[in-house]
VMD Tcl script that draws the C-alpha trace (Angstrom):
set ca {
  {112.67 -82.80 189.06}
  {111.48 -79.05 188.78}
  {109.34 -77.85 186.22}
  {109.42 -74.17 184.88}
  {106.65 -73.10 182.32}
  {106.92 -70.21 180.37}
  {104.08 -68.91 178.39}
  {105.77 -66.50 175.70}
  {104.16 -64.31 173.12}
  {104.72 -66.44 170.01}
  {106.36 -69.64 171.84}
  {105.00 -71.38 174.91}
  {107.86 -73.63 176.75}
  {108.20 -75.81 179.54}
  {111.71 -77.12 181.03}
  {112.64 -79.94 183.49}
  {115.60 -78.90 186.09}
  {117.41 -81.20 188.47}
  {118.28 -80.34 191.97}
  {121.52 -78.06 190.84}
  {119.43 -76.27 188.24}
  {120.55 -78.31 185.27}
  {118.20 -78.37 182.39}
  {117.09 -81.86 181.58}
  {114.62 -81.42 178.74}
  {112.96 -78.72 177.10}
  {109.84 -78.80 175.22}
  {108.19 -75.80 173.02}
  {105.24 -75.26 170.97}
  {104.67 -72.36 168.78}
  {101.24 -69.98 168.90}
  {99.80 -67.74 166.52}
  {99.65 -64.13 166.65}
  {96.38 -62.25 164.74}
  {97.57 -58.94 163.40}
  {95.31 -56.59 161.39}
  {94.90 -52.64 161.37}
  {97.07 -52.36 165.05}
  {95.29 -55.17 166.37}
  {97.45 -57.96 167.83}
  {95.21 -60.68 169.24}
  {95.96 -64.46 170.51}
  {93.28 -67.51 170.79}
  {93.41 -68.11 174.58}
  {92.60 -71.86 173.82}
  {95.48 -72.41 171.66}
  {97.74 -71.07 174.21}
  {96.58 -73.15 177.22}
  {96.39 -76.32 174.75}
  {100.14 -75.63 174.05}
  {100.86 -75.37 177.78}
  {99.41 -78.91 178.46}
  {101.15 -80.41 175.27}
  {104.71 -79.10 176.43}
  {104.20 -80.02 180.23}
  {103.10 -83.64 178.79}
  {105.99 -83.70 176.63}
  {108.69 -82.94 179.53}
  {106.79 -85.07 182.34}
  {105.63 -87.93 180.22}
  {108.55 -90.10 180.17}
  {110.31 -88.62 183.43}
  {112.14 -91.08 185.34}
  {111.96 -89.04 188.47}
  {108.59 -87.50 190.22}
  {107.97 -84.04 189.72}
  {108.59 -82.04 193.05}
  {107.38 -78.78 192.12}
  {106.20 -76.53 189.28}
  {106.51 -72.85 188.48}
  {104.70 -70.59 185.98}
  {105.50 -67.38 184.43}
  {104.57 -65.94 180.91}
  {104.07 -62.61 179.11}
  {102.73 -59.48 180.87}
  {100.12 -56.91 180.11}
  {97.48 -57.37 177.46}
  {94.01 -58.32 178.49}
  {92.76 -61.89 178.90}
  {88.92 -61.79 179.59}
  {87.74 -64.76 181.55}
  {84.11 -65.98 182.56}
  {83.41 -67.52 185.70}
  {84.36 -70.71 184.93}
  {88.04 -69.41 183.94}
  {87.15 -69.66 180.14}
  {87.65 -67.35 177.68}
  {85.00 -64.52 176.83}
  {87.14 -63.29 173.50}
  {90.47 -63.51 172.36}
  {93.36 -62.31 174.29}
  {94.24 -58.70 173.44}
  {98.18 -58.79 173.22}
  {100.61 -56.31 174.77}
  {101.52 -55.81 171.22}
  {98.20 -54.34 170.58}
  {97.63 -51.01 169.44}
  {94.16 -50.20 169.10}
  {94.11 -48.16 172.22}
  {96.76 -45.51 170.69}
  {94.43 -42.63 170.55}
  {93.27 -42.97 174.28}
  {97.04 -42.97 175.30}
  {97.83 -39.89 173.16}
  {94.49 -38.17 174.61}
  {95.90 -39.27 178.07}
  {99.40 -38.02 177.05}
  {97.74 -34.39 176.19}
  {95.46 -33.92 179.38}
  {97.83 -35.09 181.86}
  {96.03 -38.29 182.74}
  {99.28 -40.23 181.92}
  {101.60 -38.43 183.94}
  {99.36 -38.35 186.86}
  {98.95 -42.26 186.59}
  {102.65 -42.73 186.53}
  {103.33 -40.43 189.67}
  {101.01 -42.47 191.44}
  {101.90 -46.03 190.30}
  {105.22 -45.80 188.85}
  {103.93 -47.22 185.53}
  {103.80 -45.54 182.14}
  {100.83 -46.65 180.29}
  {101.17 -47.73 176.44}
  {98.65 -48.79 173.92}
  {98.87 -52.70 175.27}
  {98.54 -52.51 178.80}
  {95.44 -53.31 180.44}
  {94.35 -49.86 181.63}
  {93.75 -48.49 177.91}
  {92.61 -51.55 176.52}
  {90.22 -51.92 179.16}
  {89.05 -48.60 178.26}
  {88.87 -49.09 174.59}
  {87.08 -52.40 175.23}
  {84.32 -50.41 177.48}
  {83.58 -48.12 174.64}
  {83.81 -50.39 171.65}
  {83.06 -54.22 172.80}
  {81.05 -53.78 176.47}
  {79.32 -57.03 175.83}
  {82.43 -58.79 176.49}
  {83.24 -57.08 179.71}
  {79.90 -57.47 180.76}
  {80.11 -61.42 180.21}
  {83.56 -61.60 181.72}
  {84.00 -62.09 185.49}
  {87.87 -61.23 185.38}
  {90.35 -59.38 183.28}
  {93.67 -61.06 183.81}
  {96.95 -61.74 182.59}
  {98.12 -64.77 180.37}
  {99.68 -66.62 183.13}
  {96.66 -66.23 185.37}
  {94.68 -67.57 182.70}
  {96.78 -70.70 182.48}
  {97.21 -71.18 186.34}
  {93.49 -71.13 186.84}
  {92.89 -73.54 184.22}
  {96.16 -75.87 185.48}
  {94.54 -75.84 188.95}
  {91.15 -75.61 188.81}
  {90.77 -72.81 191.11}
  {87.52 -71.33 191.78}
  {88.50 -67.54 190.78}
  {91.40 -65.68 189.00}
  {93.64 -64.04 191.04}
  {96.86 -62.54 190.15}
  {100.61 -61.64 191.51}
  {102.13 -58.24 192.47}
  {104.47 -58.41 189.40}
  {101.84 -58.50 186.84}
  {99.41 -55.96 188.92}
  {102.03 -53.51 188.98}
  {100.68 -52.20 185.19}
  {99.05 -49.79 185.73}
  {96.71 -49.91 188.50}
  {98.77 -51.20 191.35}
  {100.26 -48.84 194.14}
  {103.97 -49.89 194.68}
  {103.88 -48.47 198.32}
  {100.50 -50.41 199.64}
  {100.75 -52.93 196.78}
  {97.08 -53.05 196.31}
  {95.06 -51.43 193.53}
  {94.72 -47.80 193.68}
  {91.26 -46.83 193.10}
  {91.89 -43.43 191.83}
  {93.98 -44.71 188.88}
  {90.93 -46.70 188.25}
  {88.64 -43.86 188.28}
  {91.00 -41.50 186.21}
  {90.92 -44.18 183.39}
  {87.09 -44.08 183.53}
  {87.04 -47.65 184.69}
  {85.36 -47.63 188.13}
  {82.29 -49.30 186.99}
  {84.61 -52.35 185.92}
  {86.51 -52.34 188.94}
  {85.44 -55.65 189.73}
  {87.10 -57.35 186.82}
  {90.33 -56.54 188.19}
  {91.86 -60.12 189.75}
  {92.66 -60.05 193.53}
  {96.18 -59.75 194.24}
  {97.78 -62.52 195.91}
  {100.70 -61.13 197.46}
  {103.06 -62.82 196.84}
  {101.64 -66.64 197.13}
  {99.59 -67.84 194.65}
  {99.61 -71.67 195.11}
  {97.77 -74.67 194.00}
  {97.90 -78.28 193.02}
  {97.77 -79.47 189.45}
  {94.54 -81.41 188.57}
  {96.23 -83.58 186.03}
  {96.59 -81.79 182.73}
  {99.78 -81.90 181.55}
  {101.45 -82.16 185.31}
  {100.58 -84.99 187.37}
  {97.64 -84.36 189.70}
  {98.56 -82.70 193.06}
  {101.79 -81.15 191.88}
  {102.74 -78.25 193.79}
  {102.32 -74.99 191.34}
  {103.14 -71.51 191.93}
  {101.63 -68.52 189.84}
  {104.11 -65.84 189.06}
  {105.98 -63.67 188.78}
  {105.70 -62.52 185.23}
  {108.50 -63.25 182.36}
  {110.39 -60.05 183.03}
  {110.57 -60.67 186.82}
  {110.88 -64.48 186.32}
  {114.03 -63.72 184.07}
  {115.59 -61.64 186.67}
  {115.53 -64.16 189.03}
  {116.72 -66.67 186.94}
  {119.67 -64.23 185.98}
  {120.39 -63.84 189.73}
  {119.59 -60.23 189.25}
  {118.22 -59.12 192.89}
  {121.08 -56.94 194.42}
  {120.19 -53.12 193.95}
  {122.02 -51.56 191.20}
  {122.37 -54.83 189.07}
  {120.47 -55.26 185.85}
  {119.47 -57.68 183.16}
  {118.91 -57.01 179.30}
  {116.38 -59.44 177.83}
  {116.93 -59.59 174.06}
  {113.69 -61.43 173.18}
  {110.85 -60.45 171.07}
  {110.47 -57.57 173.66}
  {113.96 -55.73 174.54}
  {113.49 -55.58 178.17}
  {116.19 -53.84 180.45}
  {115.53 -54.30 184.35}
  {117.49 -52.73 187.28}
  {117.15 -54.20 190.89}
  {116.27 -51.09 193.34}
  {115.02 -50.45 197.02}
  {114.69 -46.89 195.53}
  {111.22 -45.95 194.46}
  {111.75 -42.91 192.43}
  {108.65 -41.97 190.64}
  {110.34 -38.53 189.19}
  {111.76 -37.92 186.12}
  {110.48 -38.29 182.59}
  {107.14 -40.95 182.91}
  {108.43 -43.97 181.22}
  {108.51 -47.66 182.15}
  {107.55 -49.20 185.07}
  {108.33 -50.19 188.47}
  {107.74 -53.93 189.28}
  {106.80 -55.21 192.62}
  {108.42 -58.38 193.53}
  {107.67 -61.03 196.39}
  {109.79 -58.92 198.92}
  {108.23 -56.09 199.99}
  {110.50 -52.63 199.42}
  {112.28 -54.25 196.35}
  {111.33 -53.33 192.92}
  {112.34 -53.97 189.63}
  {112.78 -50.63 187.33}
  {111.85 -51.76 184.27}
  {112.57 -50.32 180.33}
  {110.78 -52.83 178.40}
  {110.99 -51.31 174.67}
  {108.46 -52.65 172.27}
  {110.72 -54.47 169.89}
  {113.88 -56.48 170.09}
  {114.69 -59.52 168.33}
  {111.34 -58.71 166.30}
  {113.29 -55.75 164.59}
  {116.08 -58.30 163.23}
  {113.37 -60.96 162.59}
  {111.67 -58.41 160.20}
  {115.08 -57.14 158.50}
  {116.02 -60.83 158.04}
  {112.72 -61.56 156.53}
  {112.62 -58.56 154.43}
  {116.43 -58.91 152.98}
  {115.65 -63.00 153.06}
  {118.58 -63.69 155.05}
  {118.47 -66.74 157.58}
  {119.05 -66.71 161.15}
  {122.01 -68.70 161.15}
  {123.65 -66.29 158.63}
  {123.54 -63.46 161.37}
  {127.16 -63.95 162.73}
  {128.72 -64.34 159.44}
  {127.04 -61.29 158.17}
  {127.98 -59.36 161.16}
  {131.76 -59.99 160.28}
  {131.31 -59.16 156.77}
  {130.98 -55.30 157.79}
  {132.66 -52.86 159.91}
  {131.16 -50.90 163.03}
  {128.83 -48.25 161.49}
  {127.72 -50.58 158.81}
  {129.23 -48.17 155.98}
  {127.12 -45.23 156.94}
  {123.69 -47.25 157.52}
  {121.62 -46.31 160.70}
  {118.57 -47.74 162.10}
  {116.11 -46.44 164.51}
  {114.43 -49.91 165.61}
  {111.12 -48.73 166.76}
  {109.05 -51.19 164.34}
  {106.12 -51.72 166.52}
  {102.63 -50.79 165.26}
  {101.78 -49.40 168.71}
  {105.18 -46.97 168.82}
  {107.35 -47.10 171.87}
  {106.92 -47.50 175.39}
  {110.53 -47.23 177.30}
  {112.32 -45.26 178.16}
  {109.66 -42.80 176.81}
  {106.47 -43.14 175.48}
  {105.61 -42.32 171.60}
  {102.73 -44.34 170.51}
  {103.27 -42.88 166.91}
  {106.99 -43.38 166.46}
  {108.18 -45.63 163.73}
  {111.22 -47.21 162.77}
  {113.64 -45.32 160.44}
  {116.61 -46.64 157.95}
  {119.27 -43.99 156.97}
  {122.39 -43.91 154.84}
  {121.10 -46.68 152.51}
  {122.26 -46.72 148.86}
  {122.44 -49.00 145.99}
  {125.87 -50.10 147.46}
  {124.21 -51.19 150.85}
  {124.24 -55.06 151.62}
  {122.21 -57.14 153.56}
  {125.15 -57.37 155.95}
  {125.10 -53.62 156.29}
  {121.23 -53.80 157.21}
  {121.75 -56.61 159.75}
  {124.48 -54.57 161.39}
  {122.78 -51.45 161.44}
  {119.76 -53.01 163.14}
  {121.79 -54.88 165.76}
  {123.52 -51.73 166.35}
  {120.41 -49.56 166.71}
  {118.95 -52.40 168.97}
  {122.08 -52.10 171.03}
  {121.77 -48.04 171.25}
  {118.17 -48.50 172.38}
  {119.28 -50.82 174.99}
  {121.86 -48.61 176.44}
  {119.30 -45.70 176.34}
  {116.86 -47.99 178.40}
  {119.43 -49.17 180.82}
  {120.76 -45.56 181.57}
  {117.17 -44.61 182.27}
  {116.51 -47.45 184.58}
  {119.72 -46.71 186.69}
  {122.35 -49.44 186.11}
  {125.22 -49.08 188.32}
  {126.13 -52.72 188.92}
  {126.82 -55.83 186.61}
  {124.83 -56.44 183.75}
  {123.28 -60.01 182.84}
  {121.87 -60.82 179.20}
  {119.30 -63.66 178.47}
  {117.09 -64.16 175.97}
  {116.95 -65.48 171.98}
  {119.40 -63.21 170.89}
  {122.41 -64.81 173.12}
  {122.26 -67.67 170.68}
  {124.54 -65.35 168.68}
  {127.85 -64.57 169.84}
  {128.82 -62.29 167.35}
  {125.97 -60.29 168.55}
  {126.71 -60.35 171.88}
  {130.22 -59.14 171.23}
  {128.75 -56.09 169.40}
  {126.37 -55.44 171.99}
  {129.22 -55.51 174.93}
  {131.03 -53.08 172.63}
  {127.93 -50.72 172.30}
  {127.08 -50.69 175.66}
  {130.54 -50.38 176.73}
  {130.66 -52.99 179.47}
  {130.89 -56.84 180.41}
  {127.96 -58.94 179.63}
  {127.15 -61.96 181.94}
  {125.54 -64.23 179.48}
  {122.76 -66.51 181.01}
  {121.46 -69.05 178.57}
  {118.79 -71.79 178.57}
  {115.24 -71.13 179.86}
  {116.15 -68.04 182.18}
  {112.33 -67.23 182.80}
  {111.15 -70.58 183.26}
  {114.18 -71.29 185.53}
  {113.09 -67.93 187.49}
  {109.52 -69.64 187.82}
  {111.08 -72.32 189.78}
  {113.17 -70.41 191.89}
  {109.97 -68.09 192.88}
  {108.02 -71.07 193.44}
  {110.65 -72.85 195.81}
  {110.57 -70.04 198.00}
  {106.94 -69.61 197.89}
  {106.84 -73.29 198.96}
  {110.08 -73.11 201.46}
  {112.18 -75.47 199.41}
  {115.39 -74.44 199.59}
  {117.64 -74.28 196.46}
  {121.11 -72.93 195.70}
  {120.49 -69.83 193.92}
  {123.92 -69.25 192.94}
  {124.45 -72.85 191.43}
  {121.23 -71.90 189.39}
  {121.92 -68.73 188.17}
  {125.58 -68.95 187.17}
  {126.51 -67.32 183.94}
  {127.49 -69.38 180.81}
  {130.00 -67.17 179.92}
  {131.28 -63.34 180.24}
  {131.72 -61.23 177.16}
  {134.33 -58.33 177.81}
  {133.89 -55.27 175.51}
  {136.70 -54.21 173.24}
  {138.22 -50.95 174.38}
  {138.44 -49.41 171.04}
  {135.18 -50.21 169.44}
  {133.51 -49.42 172.72}
  {134.94 -45.87 172.41}
  {133.67 -45.50 168.58}
  {129.91 -46.55 169.87}
  {129.94 -44.11 172.67}
  {129.96 -41.52 169.87}
  {127.70 -43.43 167.90}
  {125.12 -43.77 170.82}
  {125.28 -39.72 171.18}
  {124.41 -39.68 167.69}
  {121.66 -42.24 167.93}
  {119.85 -40.07 170.80}
  {120.29 -36.93 168.68}
  {118.59 -38.84 165.48}
  {116.07 -40.14 168.13}
  {115.00 -36.48 169.44}
  {114.27 -35.50 165.70}
  {112.16 -38.77 165.14}
  {110.16 -38.20 168.13}
  {109.42 -34.63 167.25}
  {108.56 -35.61 163.84}
  {105.77 -38.16 165.34}
  {104.14 -35.64 167.36}
  {103.64 -33.56 164.15}
}
mol new
graphics top color blue
foreach p $ca { graphics top sphere $p radius 0.5 }
foreach p [lrange $ca 0 end-1] q [lrange $ca 1 end] { graphics top cylinder $p $q radius 0.2 }
display resetview
């Protein structure tokens, strides 16, 4: 039996798989997010307790021994730990917006672009560079107390294994300090962000082998455990996206578009990031937009519509949603891909007293689809496209996405991130697994030619309206 652990933003999951990649059991626990005034934080102890709980649930009554465990989780943010691996303060989430003014300043003075040209990473308020700089100015005591500024899964790995010090892997380290060519921290970037005196907080990069035996909390003592890659890269592995040009769309809390590449192109508009993978010379060109299913969740909550009503509502209104349009940029920290606009906010237009909840739901799903198409175009998609995430549970939304994107979707259901974590762990421990079997799609959704042509025109309109909204955000 193989165990994959996925420490998500709002839900922590553990999944057990057999040798052919079939899911045997999944356990999940919700974890809280504290949101106030643009700050988004998480209780590190609550997150770790949830990890131990889900592991105990999937392994407690297992008939087979645990051969191997792989760990993945949310990226970015800042998780400060002391020497014993214990939290110094609540974790600042990747959704946090407190450092928006710093990003604005770096956009204006050229620092932002310089960092991108060196690392392939476009900073946004919730990534470690701006957050560490903000903490250095506003909460230096926390940084003085900490011995490591890590990522979510790194905290979990150290606690599960009892490792003497925190480490991270190349995928998490890709934002924003890692030189993708040398796979080491770029000290010039650290200097540009005013953090040279905090350089010691950056965890050593384990390239790519981060292994250890579990100490017995949730996993049986001695279980081989591997740390990383983080959730975006793990999902790409779990969906079988490794061939250059092939892409993955993750329709989750974050709407993430990824394209496998061997071409390190740091030109063009600074946006997204280049995620280093376990294979040197192979990257994922990532455009992780800030809001995916979270945008739909907000609309459903506001209109008091249940999730299980979405498919029926999508059938109740035609493409174009009777003129209702949604620019789905709902995050309090603005947008980070395929462009960076910290002040951009969502817009609903074409709404009247005749508009229905179905119109609002369809317009939101269409807007998210247009945003995904924008990200995939910018990431350089030329091959097949896989789709995973919570949004795949809606067949009607998948059909709508295929139409908006104008291409077939390889829908990969289940715990794709946890599956990828196991595949990465197997590679690191030299255990042979049939990756084709493990990553086989659940179904393939073909687009309708007529609706795809309609949405191609809608996409052009979306880009025009977005250009106006971006200009307004800068005024």
